[in-house]
Steps between C-alpha positions, in 0.01 A plus 500: 500500500758301294761307690854633538763297314877482546702682230764324287770655718373313808669203664178309435563517126862395549396187691189406303659532156771252598450141384591365845136582572405155368691335783371756750143437391511123546695537823231736629227242434698240695547743788137617499385137523644469851215710642223239547203732449658671200578158350148372555366816340690427180425128510127543547440793266712435191610234253851512640522120519448470124680816390760633746694663216183682399485655846856620456397660171202670665722626779752630248217677317387677818855596595567607142195724485585646840851581376470583130129574457330836477331643813163403352614142436639472852178627657291260292720201585499586871122541508457164328728321745336663803154401373609139448657481846186647662284230345709201610501301821740247652416191700740512794587134562624582850167646616250363248373854436478701179710818496543793264783482250561875511596521867800731546730239655476278191533786253804629686669159510449444127629847419809475721594148390470615139689829498772383740556196278539725197749718685707225660524295182590801283778609733637150540486448122728797449276799436708797619323658794605688814338448838330838461355392167370178657324703769359732235363205303304372800379852574380535141325166526281634778308666218445167323364359827219755488382351169384187685339694785777548756597830661850612403593589857430141612750350254875453568686770309865410560716188515522525879122527534449210261742275687325583826165416343628168363641404839167579666310290245711186527315349801176518297640310202500126435506246221147381432423219256399767250827691546706185442299428186551859385877463505471177302271669245735794463789266423292296252214719373236470230567730207240762395382508139736773382799300626396151385788508253733472800349168612782294350746693712293467815760285680730800477246698704591293805846657497339844502250403769778359715695824459196694623466263797867532596474881511247476783621611844677226694215476748242452223698222330547330836124506545428352157785246478393448138851456359841411644703802604773624266778758556347846484796651308410258218141627511621858472722411205211324325270792567747747353544282193124480457469878521774560246349248259146633534604864474664417166170382347359766264199674650271413209566128564489523877156662488350174368539356849216733605128467436368702207342765720838562661672525162238750386550706816877507445448615140280785625767588758764532229271724294419716801863539602606584146236773495646633828845533343671179608716304258334158476688382191666231712185407690413552864822339626704740289277795582671839498393851574730699268439804719649370824507122556737221389394156390309309771638155421732387776 
């Protein structure tokens, strides 16, 4: 049976179409890295050390498919991810034993660190959203958690539930050598092939990476101690400026930041939505349903 996807009128679309997602995505990787077993799973089973930006692209592809893809595309992507996770093992350096990558605790931590980062960054960056909408976003994201093998009822579905979960997880988190290296990589990454043309501007990436780092919760930054502390109001101002600048980039140019398979999926999404009666003449950010819905850009 095809997966259920969120409609364009959902809060999920409102958050995931916003360009603040780039900060939220990198921030989520930094937060996820604080769980030792989750960090070792990435370190031992991917080329993250050589291509951290590539992992961000792959994550954005999965999130993009889960948001904008067809039910068939979502089901296929979820099945692929679940199969990969089932096949992988982690060497637990604390016990010396091999463990499964797809254990629920790890999947839940990765999911929560990701979606809560998207939500917190988007709201702080200035995306208009009520508390009820924030709760609805997390409730909608329970569905995305099922794509990786979790049960929706086991996933925090409101801001209060998510904050309780994060507080419960904090005693289990720490900065391993791999986590510290991850933050360094994310502030000075290798560029994937489709973004090699940006290599000359790579020093400018550090400013972006530092912005992502400074949006972490206070307790996470205090654990890492990777950069000197700065006034948080300045971070908020920089984040809002970043969002405004990125949201002004035409969609056809912005799409080149994604891997080709993601760009192709987005093109199919536009065609599908146009066939359903939506006005896509201004792209997905300017999406309108002439029958009942205003523009989604916020």
